[in-house]
N, C-alpha and C positions, 0 to 999 in steps of 0.2 A: 596845217592842212592834212587831212587824213591820208591822202595818197602819198605825200612826202614821208610821213611817219612810217607807213607800211613799206615803202621802198627802202628806207634806211634800215628798218628792222629785218627785212628779207635779205638785204645785202650782208648784214652782220651774220645772220644765221647761215646763209649760203657759204660764207667764207670760213666760218667756224666749224659747222657740223656737216656741210655738204648735203643738206636735205633736198629732196625733190621739190620742185616749185610749188605744188599744191600744199605740201607740208609747210613750206616756208610761209606761204600766205596764211594758212591756218594758224600758225604760231604767232604771226604778226597781228592778225585780227584779234586773237585771244588776248594778247598782251595789250592791245589798244583798249579792250573792254575792261581788263583788270586794272589798268593804270588810269582809267577815267577818260581816255581820249574818245571813247564811245560810251556814253552813259546809258543807264538802264532806260528802256523805252525809246531810245533814239533809232531812227530809221537808217538802214544801210543804203548806200548807192546801189543801183541795180547791177546785176552781174555784168551786163553789157558795158555800163559806164566804168565799172571797176576794171574790167579787162582792158578797156581802152586806155584808162589813166595809167595802169601799171604795165602796159605792153605785154599782156599775158593772153593766152587763149581763153575763150569763155569756158571751155571744159575744165581748165585748171581752177578758175574762180568758182565754178559751180561745185566742184569736188570739195574745196575748202569750206564753202558755206554749208553744204550738206552735212559735213562732219561736225561742224559747230552746232548745227540744228539738232543732230542726233544726240549730242552731249548736253543739250539744254541751254546753250549760250544764246541761241537765236530762235526766234519764233516767226513763222510766216502768217500773214493775214491776207486772206483771199481778196484780190482786187486792190490791195493797198501796198504790199511790199513785205520786206523782211526787216524785223526790228530786234534790237537787243532785248533779251528777255528781262522782265522785271525782277526775276530772282537773282540776276547777276548783281553782286554787292557793289554799291557805289564806292568810289575811291575815297579814302580818308587820308588826312595829312600823314605822310610817312609811309602809307601803305603802298606796297608795290615798288618803292624806290629801289633802284638797282645800281650796283657798281658795274664798272666795265667788266665784260665777260659774262653778264647775265646773272650774277649772284646777288641775292638780296643784301641791302646795305646792313641790315640788322638781322642776322640769322638766328632766329629763336631756337632752331634745332641744335645750335652749337652750345647751348647751356647744358653742361654736364651735371649729372648727379654728384653728390659727395663721393660716392664710390667710384664713379667714372673719372672724377678728377684725380683721385688717389691712384687709380689704375694707370692713367696716362702720364702721371708725373713721377712714378717710382719704378725702378728696375726696368729701364727701357731696353728692349731687345737689341737695338742698335749698339748699345753699350755693353751688353752682357751675354749676347749669344755665344754659344759654345763653339766658336770658330776663331779663336785668336791665333796669332802667329801665322797668318796666311796672306799671300799676295793676291788673294781673290780667286784662286783656283780651287774649285771643288773637285776632289779626286775620287771619282767612282769608276775609274777606268778598268779596275779589275772585275767589276760586276759583269756577268755573262749576259749582256743585253740581248744578243741574238737568240739565245736559248729562252730567255724570259719572254721575249716577244712571241716566239713560237708557242710556248705554253699558253700565253694569254689568247692568242688567236685560236688555238685549239678549243679552249673552253668557251670562247664567244661563239664559235661555230656549233658547239654542242649544247649551248645554253637552252634550257627549258624555260617556259614563261615564268614559273615560280622563282627562277633564279634572278629574274629582273625585278622582283617585288622587294618590299622591305622584309627584314628577317627578324622573327621574334624568338629565336631559339638560342640567342647568344653568339651566333656566328655559324659559319659553314662547318658542319660536323667533322669531316675529315681533317680540317685545319685545327679544330679544337683538340682532336685526338693527337695530331702531330705535335702540337705545342705541349700537351700533357706528357707525352712520351719523352720529349726533349728535356723538359723541366725536371721530370722524375729522375732521369739518369744523370744529367749534368749539373743540376742545381739543388738536388736533394729536397725538392718541394714535394710535400705530401698531398696528393690530389688525384682526382679522376677527371676525365674529359668534361664531364657535366659542369664542373666548377669553373671552367675557363669561359670568360666572356671576351669576345674579340671586339676591340675598340679601334678608334682612329689614332691611338697613340697615348702616351703618358698623360697629356693634358686632359683628354676626355676621361681617362681612368680616374684621375684625381678629382675632377668635377663630379663624376658619378658617385664616388665615395663620399665627397663632402655633402652632396645633396641628400643621400640616403641615410647617412650615419650621423649627421649633425644638424642642428637647427641654427637659424640665424642668430649670431651673437655668441655661439658656443666657442670655446677655446681650442685652438689647435697648437700643439707644441711643434715648432720647426727648428731645425738646426741653425746655428749662427756661427759662421757665415752660411748662407742659404742658397739653394737653387732657385733662381728668379722665377722660373716657370711655375713652381709649386706655390710660391708666394702669390703670384698673380691669380692662380686658380682659387686659392682660399679667400683672397680678397674679393674676387668676383662672386663668390657664393656667400658672402656676408659673415665669414668667420672672423673671430678675434685672434690675431697672431700673438703667440708668446714665444720669443726667441730663447733657446737654450744653448749655451755655449758648447762648442766642440773642442776636444783636445786630441791628443795622439791616439786615444782609444775610442774615438767617436763621440756621440752625444753624451753629455755629462750632466744630468739633472742634479740640481742642488736642493737642499731642504727648502730653500725659499721658493723654489719653483712650484712646490706642492701647494702653495697658497693660491695658485692659479690652476686648479685641477683640469686636465685636458679631456676633451671628448675624443680627439684624434691626436695621434703622434706621427709625424712624417719624418722618415729617416732614409738615408742612403748608406746602409751599414757596410756593404761590401767594398765601396769606394766613395767615401764622402765627397759630395760636390760642394765646394771646389778644392778643399784641402787635400783630398785623397786619403784621409785617415781610414783605417780598417777597424771596425768595431770589434773589440776584444770579446772573448767568450764570457768573462765575468760581467762585462758591461751589457752584453746581450741578455743574460739572465736577469740582470738588474732592471733593464728596460721592460722586459716582459712582466716582471714582478710589479713594477710601478704601474704599468698599464692595467694589470689585474686589480691592483688596489684602487684605482680610480675608475674601473669599469670602462676603460678607454679602448679604442680600436687603434691598431698600429698599421700604418701604410708604409710598406717596404718598396722602395723604388730601386730596382736592380737594373739600372740603365745601361751599364757597359761591362757586365760580368763576363761577356764572351772573350774579352781581351785581357788575359792574365799572363804576364810576361815573366814573373819571378815567383817561384814557389808554387805550391799546389793551389788549385782553385779554392776560393773562399765559399763555404757553404752558406746558404741563405738563412736569414733569421726565421723565416716561416718554418723551416725544418725543426726548430727547437720549440715551436708553439704547441702546447698541449691543451690550450683553452679555446682554440678556434677564434682568435681575435686578431690575427695578422692577415692583411690583404696584400697580396704580392702582385707587382706589375712590372712589365717589361715592354720592349719595343723591338721591331725589326729594322728600324731606321739606321742604326749604327752598322749593321752588317750588310744590308742591301742598299737602300737609298732612302733619304728622308721623305721624298715625295710619294713613296708607297703608302704612307699614312695607315699603317696597320700595327697595332699593339695588342697587348692582352692583359687581362686582369683576372687573377685567381681569387675567388671569394670563398669563405667558409660555407660548408654545405647548407646550413640553415638559411643563409642569405641568398642562395641561388635563385629561387623563384622571384623574389622581390627585385633583384638586380636585373634579371632578364626582362621583367615586365617594365621596369623603369627605363632601362636602356632603349627598349622599343618605343615607349611613350615619349621620351625626351629627345632621343637622337635619331629615330627612324633609320636604323643601320641598314646598309645594303652592300653594294659592290661584291656580290657573291661570285661572279666570274673571276675577279681578281683574287679573292680568297681561295677559290678552287685552284687557280694557277699556283698560288703560293703553297698550298697543301701538297700538290704534286711535286713542286720544286724541292720541298723538304723530304718527301717520301722517297724520291729518286736519288737522294744523297747529294744533290747540288748545293743545298744550304751548307752542309758540312764542308764541302769542297771550297765554297766561297769563303767560309769562315776561316778555313785553314790558310788560304792564300792571303786573306786580309790580315790575319794575325802575324804572318811572316813579314808582310809588307810594312805594317805599322810598327812591328818590333824593330826593324832596321831603322826606321825614322826616329823612334824613341831613343835608340842607342846613339844615333848621330847627334841628336839634340843634347843628350847627357854629356857626350864628349865635348861639345861646344861650350857648355856651361861649366864644366869642371874647373877651369882656371879661376873662377870667381868664388868657388865654394870655400867655406871655412869650417873648421871642426870646432864649432862653438854653439851654445844654446841660442845665441842671438842671430846666428846665420851670417851670411846666406847659406841655406841648405835646401835640399829638395825633398818634397814630400809628395806622395801619391804617384810615384813613377812606376810602381809595380804592376799597375793595371790601368786600362782605359785608353783614352786618346788625348789626354792632357796631363801635365804635371804642374806642380805649384812650386815656384822658386820663392822661398820664404826669406824675407829681408828684415834687418834690424828696424826697431820702431822709429829710429831717427830718420829713416828714408821716406820721402814723400812718394808713395807708389803711384798716385794719380799723375803727378808731375813727370815721373820717370816714364810711365806708359805714354804720356803725351809727347815727350821728347823723342821716344823711339818712333812713334807714328810720324812726327814732323820731319825728323832727320832721315829716316830710312823707309818710310811708307809701310811699316809693319804694324800689325795690330796685336798687341798683348793687352791683357786686362788687369787692372789693379785689384789685388785681393780684397782690399778694404771696401771696394764698391759692392761686394756681396754681403757685407755685414749689415745686420739689422740694428743692433745696439752696441756691439763691441767696438772699442776704439783702439785695441791693442794689437791688431793684426796688420802687417804690411807684407806685400809680396806681389809677384806677377803670376797670373794664370796663363800658361803657355801651351797651346795645342800643337800637335804634330800630325793629327789625322787628316787635315785638309791641305797640307803643304807638301809638295813633292820633295823627294829626298835631295835633289840638287839644290832646291831653294833652302832647305834646312842647312845644308853644307855651306851655302853662301851667307845666309842671314843669321845663323846661330851665333857666330863670332861677333856680329854687330850688336846683338842683344847683350852678349857678355861684356863687350866693351862699354856699352852704355851703363850697365849695372856697376862695373868697376869705377867708372867716373862718378856715379852717384854715391858710392861708398866712400870715395875720397872727398866728398863734399863739393863736387863740381856742380855747375848750374844744371838744373833739371828742367 
């Protein structure tokens, strides 16, 4: 009986979604038509009868029927009543069948493309996010939140209408100037402010480069092991990945790699992610020469250069580029906070107009008041102060973790030894090839509720790397003091051949 079906459907909707009564009745009637309970051309009971059968006010019933009429489900015939419109499709076997909870039994939208399947099945963020060795505490306590809120409120009060629109100039001009000044002084980047494009972060910068500089199916050389976010960006834009192994001097193209000439080369030369290798000067010149020979673009991801703890800062690869083929990118998420979602891309001068136009067309950039607040934050010296405090804070955590791991280190080529501890917010504890780093990481998670990442999980083709990627940027000092020895003990047991 129709009224019983409607009451059951309304009860389910009310319990699940807390919809108002007229909306519950609207959804129930629509479902009755789509599921065949009310066929095309069938006459509805009068609003008075429906109200009585369902114990609803007549106004509620009329509101639901009127909405269905406006949307074309129902049609009124003068002197005759209200009917299901003939254009409502008749139910077919299997059509409209629903599981509990209202989801279709066969969800056609769940059929992913080949690219979608690859994206969802490889390099999962839950497994490879750059937040290992953390008890779940995100530490941004040093960030001057009160000051930041005051700056944002100021610029929201002063906002002109054009600041609320999309932006087609590559970002807020004072912020682009501040970024250019910072990179020119501290990273030896050769640029002027017009070359800076403000993005929502490294991922958007990578996707913009991939879309403008390469065609579907073109080859991109990526480091092996690799940063998972770059792998995802290139897969999503239809590029063909060609892994190139990394050694202690950075990416190391072999003669065989030239058989797959690249259109793009993605590198993290100042602090390779995840091994921490710093690309040597000869290797940098070699890479630029290789890019020149293949007429390729080099994408330099300088993701954590602000945190250099040992030795002088490493100059960027772009500073050696004489051909204008290096695109340099960075982010504010490591110094300020990830949710800020502001990064920057430095493009060669001939590419500036195309990149600004494409950025506008593809991404519709905005958030000008936030960019204005960040520009003032930098210009007033607060960025430098925040960086100075963070560098000291993370330096203490780094040293604490190094001390905790020292007892398991060995002076041998096979390890264990530490790489990448001179810079950034993580280090890599390299292990002998005989150690199952996946099992070791799982054991640490199971026994101690600590998240460290197996180095081999970042590899695309290589089978020779074992280790643990351990972060200290998101774990308080007290937690590192407590948990560092637990990680060391687990590693020691694995080296002795204990169960993993």
